[in-house]
Structures are given as C-alpha cells and as structure tokens.
MARBAVEX-799674 format. One line per 10 residues: for each residue x, y, z of C-alpha. Coordinates in Angstrom, 3 decimals. Each point is the difference from the previous one (the first is absolute). Example, Ala and Ser with C-alpha at 12.3 -4.5 7.8 and 13.67 -1.06 7.14 Angstrom:
BEGIN
12.300,-4.500,7.800 | 1.370,3.440,-0.660
//
This chain:
BEGIN
-20.960,-22.616,2.520 | 2.893,-2.405,0.570 | 3.577,1.134,0.244 | 0.864,-1.812,-3.188 | -2.733,1.831,-1.848 | 1.074,3.377,1.367 | 3.645,-0.543,-0.788 | 1.236,1.441,-3.326 | 1.227,-2.483,-2.555 | 3.693,-0.839,-0.008
2.155,2.369,-2.010 | 0.825,-1.756,-3.221 | 3.632,1.080,0.097 | 0.731,-1.195,3.537 | 1.362,-3.372,-0.992 | 2.104,1.552,-2.760 | 1.783,2.168,2.533 | 0.561,-2.772,2.491 | -1.918,1.679,2.814 | 0.034,-2.181,3.043
2.647,-2.303,-1.470 | 2.579,-1.489,2.337 | 3.550,1.189,-0.297 | 3.259,-0.463,1.876 | 0.706,3.737,0.138 | 0.748,1.642,3.350 | -3.065,0.979,1.983 | -0.807,3.722,0.129 | 0.886,0.096,3.692 | 3.590,-0.910,-0.810
0.125,3.015,-2.317 | -1.627,2.081,2.746 | 2.826,-0.780,2.428 | 2.633,0.752,-2.639 | -1.661,3.343,-0.763 | -0.307,0.950,3.661 | 3.634,-0.808,0.757 | 1.175,2.009,-3.017 | -2.025,3.015,1.067 | 1.123,-0.119,3.617
3.617,-0.452,-1.097 | -0.253,3.067,-2.246 | -1.440,2.120,2.824 | 2.858,-1.018,2.282 | 2.853,0.202,-2.513 | -1.143,3.207,-1.717 | -0.935,1.624,3.343 | -3.310,1.220,-1.399 | -1.382,-0.043,3.556 | 2.248,3.007,0.675
-2.460,2.505,-1.397 | 1.386,3.506,-0.469 | -0.719,2.168,3.081 | -0.044,3.236,-2.015 | -3.096,2.198,0.055 | -0.905,-1.430,3.403 | -0.177,-3.587,-1.379 | -2.723,0.899,-2.502 | 1.223,-2.659,-2.452 | -0.901,-2.596,2.651
-3.546,-0.486,-1.198 | -0.677,3.595,-1.078 | -3.586,0.927,0.998 | -0.633,-3.516,1.298 | 3.099,0.167,2.186 | -1.076,3.346,1.425 | -3.458,-1.369,0.837 | 1.524,-3.117,1.581 | 2.178,2.244,2.174 | -3.032,2.051,1.030
-1.848,-3.187,0.965 | 2.854,-1.199,2.194 | 0.586,3.383,1.634 | -3.637,0.398,0.988 | -1.198,2.524,-2.582 | -2.273,-2.476,-1.740 | -0.392,-0.442,-3.737 | 1.416,3.422,-0.840 | 2.868,2.182,-1.242 | 0.899,-1.438,-3.439
2.654,2.627,-0.793 | 2.689,1.936,1.867 | -1.924,1.633,2.809 | -3.004,-0.404,2.231 | -3.066,0.438,-2.182 | -2.699,-2.071,1.650 | -2.042,-3.041,-1.061 | 0.455,-1.299,-3.520 | -1.412,-2.353,-2.596 | 2.709,0.809,-2.556
0.734,-3.712,-0.378 | -2.041,-3.058,0.919 | 0.864,-1.665,3.304 | 1.099,-3.596,-0.591 | 3.707,0.535,-0.631 | 0.416,2.906,2.474 | -1.549,-2.187,2.730 | 2.414,-2.836,-0.816 | 2.925,2.421,0.006 | -1.224,1.542,3.248
0.001,-3.437,1.624 | 3.594,-0.504,-1.126 | 0.984,3.430,1.352 | -1.638,-0.910,3.304 | 1.978,-3.240,0.230 | 3.381,1.059,-1.408 | 0.200,3.783,0.259 | -1.059,2.968,-2.099 | 2.152,0.330,-3.126 | 2.562,-2.433,1.416
2.183,-2.263,-2.114 | -1.642,-3.001,1.661 | -3.395,1.304,-1.095 | 1.391,0.458,-3.502 | 1.149,-3.607,-0.032 | -3.358,-1.201,1.361 | -2.215,1.822,-2.511 | 2.164,-0.942,-2.987 | 0.060,-3.612,1.201 | -3.784,0.101,0.299
-0.262,1.295,-3.568 | 2.456,-2.665,-1.140 | -2.161,-2.661,1.615 | -3.052,1.276,-1.892 | 1.983,0.132,-3.244 | 1.098,-3.615,0.492 | -3.520,-1.075,0.995 | -1.173,1.289,-3.375 | 1.865,-2.920,-1.603 | -2.496,-2.770,0.980
-2.780,2.264,-1.294 | 1.815,0.518,-3.310 | 0.656,-3.740,-0.261 | -3.621,-1.005,0.506 | -1.314,2.751,-2.280 | 2.411,-1.058,-2.726 | -0.723,-3.702,0.387 | -3.755,0.571,-0.152 | 0.104,2.243,-3.061 | 3.104,-0.912,-1.990
1.499,-3.245,1.246 | 2.811,-1.184,2.211 | 2.915,1.269,-2.116 | -1.278,3.575,0.051 | -0.685,-0.263,3.736 | 3.505,-1.269,0.739 | 1.850,2.576,-2.125 | -2.137,2.887,1.259 | 0.606,-0.964,3.626 | 3.775,-0.147,-0.511
0.045,3.314,-1.848 | -1.916,1.667,2.824 | 2.433,-1.541,2.493 | 3.200,1.056,-1.778 | -0.726,3.011,-2.203 | 1.338,3.181,1.704 | -2.799,2.221,-1.342 | -2.609,-2.268,1.598 | 1.539,0.328,3.463 | 1.110,3.649,-0.007
-3.039,1.378,1.830 | 0.254,-2.653,2.701 | 3.670,0.592,0.841 | 0.267,3.786,-0.416 | -3.326,1.818,0.283 | -1.991,0.613,3.176 | -3.419,0.350,-1.610 | -3.045,-2.152,-0.802 | 0.889,-1.350,-3.492 | 1.034,-3.495,1.091
-2.985,-0.343,2.324 | -2.447,1.077,-2.711 | 1.591,-2.282,-2.607 | -0.274,-3.004,2.335 | -3.624,0.716,0.912 | -1.011,0.615,-3.616 | 1.548,-3.259,-1.189 | -1.763,-1.815,2.855 | -3.353,1.540,-0.980 | 0.597,-0.986,-3.624
0.748,-3.591,0.974 | -3.144,-0.218,2.149 | -1.988,1.202,-3.023 | 1.547,-2.727,-2.172 | -0.895,-2.639,2.606 | -3.569,1.259,0.204 | -0.196,0.012,-3.811 | 1.258,-3.609,-0.386 | 2.996,1.112,-2.061 | 2.284,-3.019,-0.147
-2.808,-2.384,0.967 | 1.539,-1.213,3.245 | -1.887,-2.159,2.442 | -1.700,2.141,2.624 | -0.151,3.143,-2.141 | -3.156,2.035,-0.205 | -1.928,2.828,1.645 | 0.032,-1.163,3.615 | -1.066,2.244,2.844 | 3.546,-0.003,1.399
1.503,1.198,-3.275 | -2.582,2.728,-0.559 | 0.404,1.334,3.554 | 3.788,-0.182,-0.287 | -0.223,1.900,-3.266 | -1.881,2.829,1.730 | 2.513,0.112,2.863 | 3.035,0.116,-2.290 | -1.535,2.812,-2.020 | -0.712,1.875,3.213
3.710,-0.211,0.832 | 0.891,1.122,-3.531 | -2.255,3.037,0.412 | 1.806,0.870,3.235 | 3.374,-0.432,-1.712 | -0.508,1.608,-3.424 | -3.567,0.918,-0.990 | 1.135,0.858,-3.529 | -0.272,-3.724,-0.783 | -3.724,-0.071,0.816
-1.109,0.795,-3.552 | 0.640,-3.674,-0.755 | -2.213,-1.352,2.814 | -3.485,0.227,-1.602 | 1.251,-1.489,-3.277 | 1.584,-2.880,1.896 | -3.231,-0.630,1.897 | -2.075,-0.063,-3.187 | 2.532,-2.350,-1.626 | -0.283,-2.465,2.896
-3.784,0.016,-0.199 | 0.143,-0.486,-3.760 | 2.262,-3.043,0.426 | -2.833,-1.623,1.988 | -2.028,-0.286,-3.186 | -3.734,-0.380,0.393 | 0.376,-0.503,3.749 | 1.162,3.591,0.545 | -3.220,1.034,1.849 | 0.826,-2.638,2.614
3.354,1.697,0.592 | -1.447,3.467,0.567 | -0.445,-0.462,3.793 | 3.670,-0.928,0.269 | 0.998,3.018,-2.083 | -2.153,2.293,2.159 | 1.520,-1.370,3.206 | 3.462,0.432,-1.525 | -0.860,3.641,-0.599 | -1.129,0.338,3.617
3.335,-1.407,1.191 | 1.762,2.567,-2.198 | -2.075,2.805,1.501 | 0.615,-1.271,3.520 | 3.756,0.043,-0.655 | 0.032,3.648,-1.101 | -2.746,1.245,2.359 | 2.262,0.861,2.993 | 2.174,2.192,-2.221 | -3.009,1.729,-1.570
-1.586,0.604,3.409 | 3.237,1.423,1.374 | 0.241,2.407,-2.939 | -3.605,1.066,0.477 | 0.702,0.837,3.648 | 3.245,1.840,-0.746 | -0.902,1.933,-3.150 | -3.810,0.178,0.381 | -0.245,-1.102,-3.631 | -0.217,-3.238,-1.923
3.571,-1.072,-0.784 | -0.113,-3.652,-1.034 | 3.729,-0.490,-0.510 | 2.347,3.003,-0.264 | -0.020,3.744,-0.472 | 2.933,0.703,-2.291 | -1.515,-0.498,-3.457 | -0.619,3.708,-0.638 | 3.603,0.840,0.852 | 1.422,-2.751,-2.202
-2.329,1.042,-2.837 | 1.339,3.546,0.193 | 3.637,-1.053,0.179 | -0.484,-2.110,-3.117 | -2.162,2.428,-1.999 | 0.577,3.515,1.348 | 1.042,2.929,-2.205 | 3.672,-1.027,0.025 | -0.548,-3.771,-0.332 | 2.103,-1.800,-2.601
-0.967,-3.653,0.566 | 2.092,-0.398,3.126 | -1.370,0.483,3.503 | 0.938,3.509,1.185 | 1.439,-1.245,3.284 | 1.752,3.323,0.637 | -3.463,1.457,0.706 | -0.994,-2.784,2.400 | -0.542,0.762,3.713 | 2.750,-2.482,0.811
2.491,1.969,-2.120 | -1.109,3.623,0.116 | -0.172,1.768,3.365 | -2.455,2.612,-1.290 | -2.406,-2.685,-1.221 | 0.299,-1.830,3.297 | -0.912,3.160,1.869 | -3.074,0.499,-2.222 | -0.923,-3.650,0.544 | 0.377,0.320,3.771
-1.975,3.250,0.168 | -2.883,-1.096,-2.267 | -0.259,-3.574,1.246 | 0.518,-3.110,-2.077 | -3.489,-0.380,-1.432 | -0.350,3.650,-1.006 | 3.519,0.129,-1.421 | -0.604,-3.074,-2.179 | -3.333,1.420,-1.182 | 1.615,3.334,-0.896
2.792,-1.613,-2.015 | -2.489,-2.321,-1.649 | -2.074,2.942,-1.190 | 3.114,1.701,-1.361 | 0.833,-3.219,-1.873 | -3.480,-0.176,-1.522 | 0.275,3.607,-1.170 | 3.304,-0.745,-1.709 | -1.433,-3.115,-1.651 | -3.129,1.779,-1.245
2.068,2.896,-1.311 | 2.065,-2.266,-2.282 | -1.549,-3.431,-0.484 | 2.317,-0.990,-2.916 | 2.989,0.637,2.253 | -1.529,-2.207,2.709 | -0.542,-2.792,-2.515 | 3.609,0.302,-1.169 | 1.176,-0.242,3.607 | -2.142,-3.102,0.512
1.542,-1.653,-3.062 | 3.474,0.916,1.214 | -0.716,-1.476,3.423 | -1.333,-3.175,-1.650 | 3.307,-0.263,-1.851 | 1.912,0.566,3.263 | -2.059,-2.682,1.754 | 0.867,-2.705,-2.524 | 3.433,1.096,-1.230 | 1.566,1.783,2.946
0.302,3.522,1.383 | 3.182,1.734,-1.229 | 2.540,0.961,2.633 | 1.584,3.303,-1.054 | 2.580,-0.259,2.776 | 1.133,-3.506,-0.979 | 2.824,-1.045,-2.296 | -1.298,-0.347,-3.587 | 1.341,-3.538,-0.422 | -1.378,-1.204,3.331
-3.306,1.754,-0.661 | -0.249,-1.620,-3.442 | 0.665,-3.457,1.465 | -2.605,0.510,2.708 | -2.592,1.238,-2.506 | 0.759,-2.896,-2.348 | -0.410,-2.534,2.787 | -3.218,1.636,1.192 | -1.471,0.293,-3.494 | 0.883,-3.560,-1.015
-1.830,-1.339,3.063 | -3.083,2.012,-0.982 | 0.164,-1.097,-3.643 | 0.378,-3.658,0.966 | -2.929,0.230,2.398 | -2.249,1.802,-2.486 | 0.869,-2.332,-2.867 | -0.478,-3.003,2.266 | -3.413,1.354,0.957 | -0.899,0.408,-3.674
1.069,-3.577,-0.713 | -1.986,-1.256,2.988 | -3.123,1.793,-1.209 | 0.481,-1.347,-3.518 | 0.338,-3.555,1.262 | -2.847,0.467,2.489 | 2.097,-0.925,2.993 | -2.325,-0.283,3.031 | 0.388,3.140,2.073 | 1.457,2.075,-2.858
-3.037,2.297,-0.075 | 0.398,0.627,3.732 | 3.689,0.775,-0.481 | -0.868,2.427,-2.803 | -2.342,1.858,2.351 | 2.831,0.307,2.518 | 2.346,1.409,-2.653 | -2.693,2.473,-1.049 | -1.214,1.181,3.405 | 2.940,-0.057,2.420
1.954,2.728,-1.829 | -3.031,2.206,-0.724 | 0.284,2.387,2.941 | 3.728,0.498,-0.633 | -0.634,1.111,-3.565 | -2.008,2.871,1.470 | 2.279,0.983,2.875 | 3.618,-1.194,-0.157 | 2.123,-2.950,-1.041 | 2.859,-1.572,1.946
1.675,-3.363,-0.539 | -1.241,-1.221,3.380 | -3.642,0.445,-1.021 | 0.347,-2.931,-2.415 | 1.158,-2.434,2.680 | -3.424,-1.546,0.844 | -0.230,-1.098,-3.652 | 3.536,-1.368,-0.221 | -0.677,-3.558,1.258 | -2.625,-0.331,-2.727
2.307,1.603,-2.554 | 2.678,-2.549,0.906 | -2.402,-2.865,-0.663 | -1.190,1.417,-3.306 | 3.531,0.791,-1.160 | 1.176,-3.537,0.748 | -3.085,-1.387,-1.746 | 0.838,2.080,-3.083 | 3.552,-1.320,-0.245 | -1.031,-3.577,0.810
-2.338,0.086,-2.985 | 2.592,1.393,-2.405 | 0.982,-2.382,-2.814 | 2.810,0.361,-2.555 | -1.287,0.524,-3.535 | 3.166,-0.003,-2.098 | 2.583,-2.769,-0.267 | 3.647,0.473,-0.847 | 2.931,-2.281,-0.617 | 3.748,0.322,0.060
1.807,-1.796,-2.839 | 1.441,-3.262,1.239 | -1.977,0.067,3.245 | -3.397,-1.327,0.894 | -3.024,2.295,0.166 | 0.325,2.174,3.124 | -3.421,1.613,0.129 | -3.086,-2.080,-0.854 | -2.486,1.614,-2.331 | -3.356,0.974,1.494
//
C-alpha cells in the first residue's frame, strides 16, 4: 500500500485554524531563551540555590537527595531517609542518578550543586516551550501556540518547580510533553510534510517512555492508550505498523530492564519500578486518614517508623503497610470512596494549607482552580469541535491523575499535565466571542454584538 493510501485524510478544520500558516511572530527558540534567562535570574536573585541545611539537608532532594548522597559516598543506591538502611527502590532512579552526578561534580549538598540542579530543571522547563509551541500549532493554530509558549515562559506558577524544588516534576513534565508530541507526529496531527509512523519516531517513542517510567511510573497508565491511538490514526494500514509498535515496546523494556534486574538481585523479588506504594496507600487511607497524606507517620518524619522500616527491610515494610491499608479500605469502603473524591477535588482545585494566611491561601487556590477549569473547559470545547488530538488529550486528563485519587494529592502531581492545560486554556479563551452589545449615549458602539 502506498504512503498516500495509508495516510489519514486531512483534518477538515486544519485550514480554518491556520495550521502551518506563515507568521512574523517570534520563533519558539526566542521564547525559550527568554524563559531560561528569567528562571536563572530568579534562582540567583532569590537565592533558591541556598537550600535550608536543617534536618541534615533533607529538603535538598528529600529521598532522592539522600540516595544521590549514598551513590556518591560509595553506599550504592541506598539510604533514602535519615540513617543507613541498605539498598532501596523507594523512588525510581533517573532523577537520583542525575542528582548524584551533580553531587559528584560540585559537592554533596553544596550551594553550587543547588545552583546546578535548579539550572538543569530550568533548562528542561524552558525546553518544554518548543514542544508546547509545536503541539499548539499542530492542534489549534499559531495564535494558541504563541500565547501558550509565552505564558509558560512568564507565568510564575509554570516555573515554580524548576526554580525551587529538587525533585522530578520538571523532568517528567518535559518527557511527557515530548512523548505526546511524538505521538502527534506519528498520527499526522497537523498534516506536516514528513509526518507519519516512521521507524525512528516509533523507536524514539519507546525510549522516551522508558525514561518516563524511570522518572515517574505513575504516568504509565497513559502509555497503552497512546499506543492504541497512534495505531488507530494509521487507518486501514494499522497492521503494517504493528512491527514498529512491537519494536517500540522492546526499546521501552530495554530501557527499564537494568533497573528491574538490579531490583531482582537486591530484593529477590520482582520490583518493576518502586516499592513504596503500600506505604503511600496506608498514609492516604489508614484509620486516621482525612484526605491528606499522613506525613507525620512516614519513615522520613517519624523515628519509630524508620526503625521499623530499617529492621523489617524495605520490601517487607511496604507490604505490611499495604496490607494494613487494604484492611482499612475493606472495613469502610464508603469512607475510602469519599477520600478518593476529596483527593480528586484537591488534585484539580488545590490542597488547602492550614498553616498559610487565609487571603494568600485563597488566592493560591483561586489561581490553581482557574487553571484547572480553563484546561477542562478547553478540553470539552476541543472534543466538541473534534480538534485532532483532543481524544488523546482527554485520555491524559483521565489517566494521569488516577493513581493520586487513590493515594494522595499534591499540587506538584499535576505538573506533567500543565503544559497541556496551558494550551487548552488558551484555546478556550481564543475561541471566546462576545454575545451582547452595548452602547454609551453619544459614543460609538464599544463592544460589537456576537
């Protein structure tokens, strides 16, 4: 079958949105440089690289910082909390390995290391801009792409995790947006020359998802749906794409295989990604759970729990807490469902901060909730207008938060979705039209009727 026969028909709305049209707007790389300079300037001027040394520098990467220190000091991938506790798979290895390399080069918990890791995150946050631009141009048009890129560059909430937090959020958000863009290219969304299911794109897709799995495996629920969507976009030629999809899966497995093999050797059990799910399930749903994660009972916070963890071993400790969580859930299923609904609300509209000032907390919640509402309404409008890729975006909105509804909700868990939410929110407001006209006596009409 020829390529032209295998290629899906052009989306009927592409010309209406101006996809591929020439424009004299600044290139996305100009916005990238502006975003990077702003982020680096904030790190330097706000001194966020001076991470508080209290609690033996635990705020410098938390469990990931502890593991990075253990790697550099010769203890291997181990010791995620406050004492020597042996090998761990509490978190997946991609970010701790990056942080360990920075510690090796610039010193453990040093200010120079703080500057280096936050600059690295800022680079990834800025590199997300070309991905947002192309995604927006393919799906919504050049105006949406331009405004979304500038919002991501300048909006403080979009850059906060890059310039303040030593954790994997920025890395995961960048990789997820890259995987989404590869899927759009494979699926001919935007109908650009050279698009389609090439071997290079399919293999790159598998590699990027392997890196995502090693950064934050909670995102993996979206992977099979994305793969099926790409095959479906091939139309009747989808059987011809199956070998590429299979090889993409093999690349994914090859990327995660060293980590899985290491865990098998260390724990003598199959641990594909990380061990902490049972603990997190208990902290979110134990007898005293109220919708918030019971961090006071976490091995990183409670010395007694750490001692139990160290004595039992990580795998057995997580299994024990997981069983206790299941007992609590089975004992009161309506309560568990109420907690899940509360966590869903927290995910989309913000987690209250009891220690914060009421006015500041209200402003933060309003900002957080408005971003969610704009993204969700923009998604609904995209589905209604059958924007190419809207069904794939809907799957991301449905599946990425799912595990957090069950366990815990924090604002940072939403970050991998926020580039897409920015695009959909801008699309929503770009499509808004005034419906009522008004006049002022003696003056011309100020607002045209819709």
